[in-house]
N, C-alpha and C positions, 0 to 999 in steps of 0.2 A: 504494500500500500504506500503510495506516495504521500508527501506532506499535504499536498492540495486535496487529495482524496480524504485524508484524515480530517482536515478542516471542514470539508463539505459534509462528511459523516457526522461530525460533532454538531455542526449547524443544523442538520436535519433532526438530530436527536433532541436538541434544545427546542427547536421550533415545534416539534410534535409532542413533547413531554407535557403532561398535564400539571401545570404549576401556575402561580399567579402571573398575570401579564407583566407586572412591574419587574419581577425576577427574570422572566424570559427576556424582556427588553434589555435589562442590564447585562445579562450573560451574553446575549448576542452582540451587544455593543463592545463588550470586552473581547470576545472572540474576533470580531472585525478588527479591532485595534491590534491584537496580537498577530493576526495574519499580515497586516500591513507592516508591522515592525519587523517581523521575522523574514518576510519575503518581499521586500520593497521593490526589487527589480525584476521579479518574476512575472512575465506577461499573463500567465495562467492565473496566478494569485490575484493580480489586479483585475482580471476579468471576473473572477469569483467575487471579489469585494464589490465590484460595480453591480453585479447582478443581485447581491444581497441588498445593496442600497435601493435598487429599483423595487425589490420585493417589499421594502418597508415604506417607500415613498407612495404618496397618493396624489391623484389628480394633477394639478398644475405643477407641483413639485416634481412629479415623475417626468413630465414633459421637459422641464428644465434639465434634469439629470441626463436625459437621453441626448441632449444637444452636445 
């Protein structure tokens, strides 16, 4: 399993685990930060981080992120 696959698996686990939304949001934000800190120059990691941001964004914010 690659590092990117590990980050994706942990993201999926946190996203689907039944816990309070505030905890889920905090954990996902922390995971996002760790991904960008540990793999700042990896194009696949940057793509993963961007897709996570799009998953969280809504409406007009999502349109801005896609630009």
